[in-house]
Structure formats: C-alpha cells, structure tokens
C-alpha positions in Angstrom: 0.0 0.0 0.0 1.0 3.6 -0.6 -0.5 6.2 1.6 -1.2 9.7 0.2 -2.8 12.7 1.9 -6.1 12.0 0.1 -6.3 8.2 0.6 -4.6 4.8 0.4 -3.7 2.8 -2.7 -4.2 -0.9 -2.1 -3.4 -4.0 -4.0 -6.3 -6.4 -4.4 -6.0 -10.2 -4.2 -5.8 -10.5 -8.0 -3.0 -8.0 -8.2 -5.0 -5.0 -9.4 -4.9 -1.7 -7.5 -7.6 0.4 -6.0 -8.0 3.5 -4.0 -9.7 4.0 -0.6 -10.4 7.7 -0.4 -9.8 9.4 2.9 -13.6 9.9 3.3 -14.2 6.1 2.9 -11.8 5.0 5.7 -14.0 5.5 8.8 -17.4 6.8 9.8 -15.6 9.4 12.0 -13.8 12.3 10.3 -10.3 11.3 9.3 -7.6 13.9 9.4 -4.5 11.6 9.4 -4.8 8.4 7.4 -1.8 6.8 9.2 -3.8 6.8 12.5 -6.1 4.3 10.8 -4.0 2.4 8.3 -0.4 1.4 7.8 1.6 -0.2 5.0 1.2 -4.0 5.1 -2.3 -4.0 6.7 -4.9 -6.5 5.5 -8.2 -4.7 5.2 -11.7 -5.6 4.1 -13.2 -3.1 1.6 -16.3 -2.8 -0.6 -15.9 -1.9 -4.2 -17.8 1.3 -4.9 -17.1 1.7 -8.6 -14.8 0.6 -11.4 -14.1 3.4 -13.8 -13.9 3.0 -17.6 -10.1 3.4 -17.2 -10.1 0.4 -14.8 -9.7 2.5 -11.6 -11.2 0.8 -8.6 -12.8 2.9 -5.9 -13.0 1.2 -2.5 -14.7 1.8 0.9 -13.6 0.4 4.2 -16.5 2.0 6.1 -19.1 0.5 3.8 -17.6 -2.9 4.2 -18.3 -2.9 7.9 -21.5 -4.7 8.8 -24.1 -2.5 10.3 -26.7 -3.8 12.7 -30.2 -4.0 11.5 -32.2 -1.0 12.9 -35.3 -3.1 13.0 -34.3 -5.3 15.9 -36.4 -8.4 16.4 -37.7 -8.4 12.8 -36.0 -10.6 10.2 -34.2 -8.8 7.4 -35.9 -9.0 4.0 -33.9 -9.9 1.0 -34.7 -9.1 -2.6 -35.8 -12.1 -4.5 -35.8 -12.2 -8.3 -39.2 -12.3 -10.0 -39.7 -15.1 -12.5 -38.6 -14.0 -15.9 -36.7 -11.0 -14.5 -33.4 -12.3 -15.9 -31.7 -11.7 -12.5 -28.6 -13.8 -12.1 -25.0 -13.4 -10.9 -22.7 -13.0 -13.8 -19.1 -14.3 -14.0 -17.9 -10.7 -13.7 -19.8 -10.3 -10.4 -18.3 -13.6 -9.1 -14.8 -12.5 -10.0 -15.6 -9.1 -8.5 -16.4 -10.7 -5.1 -12.9 -12.3 -5.1 -11.3 -8.8 -5.4 -12.8 -7.8 -2.0 -10.0 -9.3 0.0 -7.4 -6.5 -0.3 -3.9 -5.9 1.1 -2.3 -2.5 1.6 0.5 -2.3 -0.8 4.1 -1.4 0.1 
C-alpha cells in the first residue's frame, strides 16, 4: 500500500490496484490516514465503482456490517421475480474475489 494525503492505494487479491479515499476510511472524520492504516495491513473493503479506465474505488467503512435497525424483525432480502433475468454474472463472481485486499508497500 501507498498512503497519500487523500487516501490509500491498495493491492487487491488478484494484483489489481484500488484507492480508498480518505472519506471512505472510517465513519468518523479522518484527518490523518496513518492513524487508521499502515503499509502491510490487510483490510476488508467494498468496491464502490470501477471506472472506464479500470480505476477501482473502495470503501472500508461501507464494508463494515451495520446492525439491523429493525431489531427483532427478520431482514428482508430481494428475490428475483420469475422471468426478470436476474442472475449473478461471471464478472460479479470475479468481482467478489477482489474484495480481499492488502495494503501495498
């Protein structure tokens, strides 16, 4: 990983690189990235976007599981309607494998 004033560049499990912007490191306001991350850390991050140029934008704070605000009630999950064409594509499967990232040195 390389740390810059605006974020951290990380290497994903497949060798590609992504950026965790300073605003996506923690729910609290981050002024100094090195107080939260250091080179060599293994982190869990959610992919926010992949640009046309292949740039991958990541979020550590969105990867954290948040408790269900409706305690005591089961979570509802979206179910595909018959004929909706909803299915996981090979791209999405490969995308899930990229979520395990390592801060690059």
